[in-house]
N, C-alpha and C positions, 0 to 999 in steps of 0.2 A: 778882176785880175788879182792874183796873189802878190802881196808885197815881196820884193826881192829878199829882204832880210828875214823873212819867215820860212824860207825854203832851205834845205841843206845844200842847195846849189848856188845860193846867193843870186847875183844878177843873171847868171847863166840859166837859172830856172825860169825866168820870165822873158828872156831876150828873144828877138825874132830869129837871130842866127847865133850859132854856138861854134866855137873852134874846138874840134875834137882832136886831141893829141893821142896817138898810139905810138908803140915803140917797135923798132926793127929788132932783129936778133942781136945786133951789136949794141943795142940800147939807144940808138939814135932816134930822137923824137921826130914824128911826122905828123903835121897838123893839117886839117882841112875843115872848111866851114860846112856846117850841116844845119838842116832844120831840126829843132828839138822841141819836145813838149813835155811839160811836167805832168806826171801821173802818180799822185800820192807822193811817196818818198823816192821815186825813180824818175830819171830823165830818159825819155824815149827818143830814139833816132832811127831814121829810115835810110837805107843805102842799097846799092847794087850788091847782090849776093856774092859775086865773084870779085868784089873790090879788094884792093890790098888791105884796107883798114879792117875788113872782116877777117882776112887771113891772119893779120897781126894780132887781133883781139883773141882769136882762137888759140894762138900760141902764148900770148901774154895779155891777160885781161885788165891789166893796170892801165888806166887812162887819166887824162886831165881835160877838163872842160872849162871854157871861159867865154863870156859874151863877146861877140865881135860883129863886124859888118858883113855884108854879103860876100865879100872877097876874102874874109878871114883876117882883115886888118882892123885897126882902131879897137884894140882890145879894151874891154872895160870890166870893172868888177874884179874880184879876186879869182885866181885860178883855183879850181876845186879838183882834188884827186878823187878817183873812184875806181870801181870795178865794173867792167862791162861784161854782159852776157848776150850771146847771139840767141835770138828767140826762134821758136818753132813757127809753123805756118799760122796757128791760131794767135800766137803772140804778135806776129807780123801784121795780121789783119787788124788786131787791136791798135797797133801803132798807126796804121793807115787811117783808121777812124778818128783817132785822137788828133792826127795832123790835119785832117779835114775840118775838125771842130775849131782848131786854132788858126789855120791859114786860109780857110774858106775855099772859094772857087779856084784859086791858084793850086791848092793841094788836090782838089777834086780832079782838075784837068790833068795834072802831072801824074797822079796815081793811075788814072784811066789810061793815059797814053803809055805809061810804063807797062801796064798789063798787056796792052796790044803789042808793044815792041818786044818785051822780054818774057811775057807770060806771068802767071801769078807767083812763080818761084824765082823770078828774075831779080826781085828785090827782097830785102830781109830787114826785120826790126832788130834793134839793139837796145837793151835796157841797161842803164848805168845807175849804180847805187853809190852814193857819196861815201867817202871814208876809205881808208886803206885796208 
């Protein structure tokens, strides 16, 4: 595993859960815990295509990530500002594969069930680059 201090995301780059903060039109921050996996200099996240976080990112790609627990609490490490981009279907498939590598059987089961429930376009990958 990559040491936390050698990634541009600090502890969020190696954490099991990451708090992803996006911004409403009025600038109000909205945070939610997500699975995330480091891929080179990017942090990859997977979520529902029609989620509000995706809509907010499309409008304002500025985000903040920080290591957290499964419920988004117990924040640790420094918050890292970045820019998020919603990925296409090939990029989303890459995110699924990277999540399965990191989270194992749990990710394999959840991605499979998600495809059954929502179809392959029901979830989408997000790539976050550190820095403003």
